[in-house]
C-alpha positions in Angstrom: 10.0 -14.9 11.6 7.5 -17.1 9.7 7.1 -16.9 6.0 4.0 -15.2 4.5 1.5 -17.7 3.2 1.1 -17.9 -0.5 -1.8 -15.9 -1.6 -3.7 -16.7 -4.7 -3.9 -13.8 -7.3 -6.9 -13.9 -9.4 -6.8 -13.0 -13.2 -9.0 -10.0 -12.7 -6.5 -8.6 -10.1 -3.7 -8.9 -12.5 -5.8 -7.3 -15.3 -6.7 -4.4 -13.1 -3.1 -3.9 -11.9 -2.1 -3.5 -15.6 -5.1 -1.4 -16.8 -6.1 0.8 -13.9 -4.7 3.0 -11.1 -5.9 3.2 -7.4 -8.3 6.0 -6.6 -7.6 7.2 -3.1 -10.4 8.5 -0.7 -9.9 10.4 2.6 -7.6 13.1 3.4 -4.6 12.9 1.2 -2.7 14.9 3.7 -3.4 12.9 6.8 -5.1 9.4 6.4 -6.3 7.9 3.1 -7.2 4.5 1.6 -7.7 2.9 -1.7 -9.8 -0.3 -2.1 -8.2 -1.6 -5.5 -7.9 -4.9 -7.2 -8.8 -6.9 -4.1 -6.3 -5.0 -1.9 -6.6 -2.4 0.6 -3.9 0.4 0.2 -3.4 2.8 3.2 -1.3 5.9 3.9 -1.1 7.8 7.1 0.8 10.6 8.5 2.3 9.4 11.7 4.5 12.0 13.3 6.3 15.2 12.8 9.6 14.8 14.7 12.1 17.6 14.7 10.4 18.9 11.5 10.7 15.6 9.8 7.3 14.1 8.5 6.9 10.4 8.8 4.3 8.4 6.9 3.2 4.9 7.3 1.8 2.9 4.4 0.6 -0.7 3.9 -1.0 -3.0 1.4 -3.3 -5.8 2.7 -5.1 -8.6 0.8 -8.9 -8.0 1.4 -9.8 -11.7 1.4 -7.4 -12.9 4.0 -6.5 -9.7 5.8 -2.8 -10.5 5.4 -0.4 -7.6 5.2 1.5 -8.0 1.9 3.9 -5.0 2.3 4.3 -1.8 4.5 6.6 0.8 5.4 7.9 -1.3 8.3 9.6 -3.6 5.8 10.6 -1.0 3.2 13.9 0.8 3.3 12.6 4.0 1.7 11.1 6.4 4.3 8.0 8.4 3.0 8.2 11.9 4.0 4.9 13.1 2.6 1.6 11.6 1.5 2.4 11.5 -2.2 5.5 9.2 -1.6 3.6 7.1 0.8 0.7 6.5 -1.7 3.3 5.9 -4.5 5.2 3.2 -2.4 2.1 1.5 -1.5 0.8 1.6 -5.2 4.2 0.2 -6.4 4.1 -2.5 -3.8 0.6 -3.5 -4.8 1.5 -3.7 -8.5 4.5 -5.7 -7.9 2.6 -8.2 -5.8 -0.1 -8.6 -8.5 2.2 -8.7 -11.4 5.2 -10.9 -10.2 
């Protein structure tokens, strides 16, 4: 597996991460997005296997289209849209402020 290229974080992105919150659009119970601080946050309901809801989420840099984080690399499973959005938001803030 190759290392992710270093992405440049602009000052305005860090400021937004500290002073605002993502605003989500779309169906919050199925497939939603947030274009926030130069990042695209997504959350999508994927499957209901044996009564267990599975949600996918991802954070992508809009300039480079590079995925920064997603449910594929995260140990915590999202069982609903609220958790999936929260995990995407936490990953985005961590990326912009560390």
